[in-house]
N, C-alpha and C positions, 0 to 999 in steps of 0.2 A: 504493500501499498503506499509507503514513503516513497520509491520510485517512480511511483503511480502520479501521486499528488506531485512531486517534482517534476515530472513530464508534462502531464496537463499545465501546471503554471506556464512552464517554461514556453511550452506550444502555444498558450495565448497571447501571452505576452509576446510574442512574436509575430503574431497577426494571422496566426491558425485558427480554423474551428477546428471541433472536437466533438466527437460522439463518446457518449458514457453509457458503456453496457452493463447493465447492472441485474442479477440475478434478484427478483423483489420477492419470489414465492417459488418454492419447491416441494416436491412428494416423491415417495417412493424410493427407488434406487436412483437418483439422477447422480451425475458425475462431480457437479457442484452443487453448493448450497447456497441460500440466500444469503446476499452480502458480497458474493464474488462479483468483481467488477473488471472492465476491461476497459481501455480507453484507445479511440483511433482515430488518426488524423487524415485528411481528405488524401493525401497521396499514399493512403494504405499502411504507414506505420504504426502500429499499435504497442501497447504496454498492458500489462496485467494479462488475468487471463478468467473465462466464466467456463472452463472443463475441456476446451479443445476439442476436437472432433468434426461433427455435422452441424451442432447447434453454434459452434464459434463461427465456423465457416459460412453458415446462413446468417448470422448476425453482423458478420461483415459482410456481405451482400444487401444486406439489408440500410446495412449505416450509409454505403455511398448512395442511396436511393434518398436516405437523409438528408445527406450533405445537399443533395439537388434541391428538392423544396422545400429545405431548412426548415425541418418538422420533427418533432419526437413521436414515439408510439410506442405502444404496449402488445407486446407478443407472446403467445403462449406456444409450448411445443412439448406434444405427447411422445416421448423415447420409446415407442414400440414400433413392432412392425407392423406394416400392413394398416397403418395409419393412413388418415388420406392425407395428410402432409407428410407421408412415409421418409423420415431422415436416413433409415437401415442402421437405425440402432436398436437394440431390445433391452436397454436397461430396466425398462419396464415404469421410469419416472417420468415426472412433466415437472418442468420449470417456465415459469414466467419473467421475461425477461424486460425491463424498460430502456430503449433504446433514445437516450436523449440529446438532441442538440444542444450545442453550448455555442454561443459565438464570442467571435474574440472581440468582438465591439462591447459585450456585455461587462461593465465593469465592477457590478456586486461579482459577476465569477470569476474575473481575476483576481478581486479580493480576496475571496474565500480559499482560492486552489492558493494563490500566495502564502496567505497567512497559514491553511493546513500544512503546507510544506515544512513550515519552522516549527508547528507544533511537536514533530518526532523529535527535536532536539530538547524540548523542556518538560518532558515528560509529565505531560496531562493529558487527561482524557477529554476526550472532543467524539461528537457525532456530527453527521450529515443527516440532514432532516430536508426532504424534499416532499414537497404539496402535489400530489398525483392526481389530484380529483379530477382535474382536465388534463388528461397525457399531453395533450398541444401547448399547453400554456403552464409549465412546470413552476413553482417557487421554491429556490432552497436556502437552505440557512445552515450556516456551521456554529455550531453551539459550544461552547466549554462552561464551567463555572464562572468566568470572568467574561468572558464575551459572548456575542451574538449580532454576527455578521451573514448579513442579506437578508431575507424578508424578517421582520419579527413573526414569532411565535406567539398563540394563545398560552398562555399559563397553564391552563390543564394541558395541551400538548409537552410543554417544557418539563412538568412534574414529571409524566410519562416516560420522558427520554433518559434523566437522569436516574430513573432506577432499573434500566435495562444495559444487558452488558451483548444482546445480541442482535443482528439485523434482524427487522421485524415490519410489516404490515400495520399501522394503527387507523382504525376507523373512530374518530371522534365528530358526534353530530353528523354533519352531512358534507365533512371532508376526509379525506384518505390523505396518509401521511405513509412514506416507508422511513423507516431508523435505521440508520447504517452508523455503528461504531467506527471511529477512523482512527483515534489512536488510543490505546490502554495503557495506564501506569502500572505495566506488568511488569515491575523489577525483580529478579533473581541477583541474589546474591551467593556469590562462591567464595567460600572460605577455604584457600589452599590455591596456588596458583602453579600447580603442578604439571604433569604430560595431559592428564583427564582433562583438565580445565583448557589447556591450550586446544583440545580437541572441541573442547563442550562448546566453548563460547561461541565459534560460529557456526555451529546447529541451533543454538538457541537465538541467536541475533535473526537468523533466514527465517527463523519461525515467528520473528514477531516480539519476543524478550527483549527487554533493556538489561544486559549485564553489568553487573561489577563485581569486581575480582579483589578479594583482600586478604591480603599474606604479611606475617612481621618481618619478611624480606625482601628487600629491595628488589632482590636479583628475579624474585619472583611475583614482581607485582610491577610491572614496567610495559607502558603501552606497544612498545615493540613488539613484546609477547602477543598482545590481545588487540590488535587493530580493530575487531570487533566490538569490544568491550563500549558501554558508555563510560566507564571509569575502573582507574584500578587505585586502591589503597592499601598504604603501607600503615600497620597499626599492631595493636597487641591484642593476642588471640584470647587474652583472660580479661579484656576491659574492650570488647566491640562496641559498648556504646558510648564510650569517647569518640569514635569514628563514626558510625553509622546508625541510623533510626529506622528500625525494622518494624513494619506494619502489620494489621492483619490482612492486608491484600498482597503482601509480599511473599516470593518463594526462595528457599534457603537450601544450599547446598553445603555438605558440609564432607571435605577432601582434601584436608589438610595432610601434613608429611607426618603426623604423630598419634596417637591414640588418646593421648594425652590431652594435646590440643581440641581433637575431635570432642572428647566428651565437655570440656568446658565450653567450648563456642555450642554444643548442644544443651548443655544446661542455663546459661544466659539466653538463647534464643527461645525455647519452650514457654517462659515468661512474656513472651511478646507475642504467641499464638497466632504464628504465620499461616498462610492459605496451606504452604507445603515445606516440610521440614524434611530433608532426606540425609542419610548419615552412612557413607561408605563404610563398607567391612563385613569380615566374616561372621557366621552366625553365633559362633564362639565371643567374638569381640560384643558384638552386639548385646548377647545374652549378658557378659561382665559389666556394659556400660547399664543396663537396664538395673541391673543390681545396686550399682553405685548411685544412680538416679533416685532410685526408690530411698535408699538411706541418706539424699541431701531434702528427702519429703516430697518429691515429685510422687504422683497418683499413678497406677498403672494406666488408666485413661489415657493419662497425657501422655506416657510412655509410648501406648500401642498407638496412639494418632502418628508417629514417627514412621516415615518412610524407610525400615532398617530391616536387612541390606537395601541398600539403594537401587532403581532403576525396577525394570520391568525385566523379569527371568527369560532371557535368549541367547544363556551359557554363554555371556559376554568374557573376552579374556582379556584382549589388547586394549589399550586406554582408549582408542577410535570405536572401538566395538560397547567398551562400557558407558563412553559419551552418546552414543544412540541410544542405547537403553535407559539414561538417565534424560533425556531428552524427551525420548516416546513418552515416560511418565508425567512429565511437567505438562506434555501436551493433553495427557488422557485427565489430569486433572484439572486443566483449565477449561477442558471440555466439561466438565462436572459428573466424571465417571468415578471421582474418586479414589480409594486403594483399590487396587486388585495385583495380588503378587503371584497371580497363577500364569 
């Protein structure tokens, strides 16, 4: 999404009209879900994806028509063989795509996309809200807690936006809106800057997480080791609050270079109740740590909330494989699937 916002902002400011193609609803086994988006220029250049294949190809063809007539439209696709508009797909699902024409002369659109591109550097939640009641005469708003750029939204719509973390349609009175999270302040604090962390940060960054690496040694906390990280921190493993403020929305990964450091960070982090807390180690090490945490006064329920051993069980061995298993587990938790160690 960051690349898409950057490109759309650049294209509009260069005088290019743009089509924004967004999946606004889905059902069944559709290849991509609501919120998937691609942007298309008149010369055919594009960024982002709505799943590839026949749907994406058809949307690109329809985008060419929209560029000619300068109009937006909504199109539904049934992804089943022998359908009247058979696309040669057998998924069995359905998707509805909003093909949104954006003129480079639209000052509000230029401002929204320029501001939206900057938000990825500010770690703030934001949403794109599009009034699609009249599909050819859309109105769009970029919304954060501090700013509302574009068409002012009714208060009852704004309240709904601030409570959702997923793309969805919203019907209020006689108006229909499409709510699309743009940026989420999904921070991941990785304690330990070793080989696994160096493999893990690019994976998580590409999956939309904002990564911060913490180590007590400067040689393990350099930006040259973690160019994809939002930040690197040199601090004391026994006093992490002096350098970072972990909230209930954050993800914490503990993979330091020693069991003692792991336990110290785990004990401190448990008090903050992060959304995800994972600790690397063998079952023997984890059992030993659990006994020590019980002795410190932590409850069994608190200890059981920890993902330990960390990662999804895929028989990972190398740092790269372990990083994949950890990244997969964070994606699973983000999707609301909780703990699953099977």
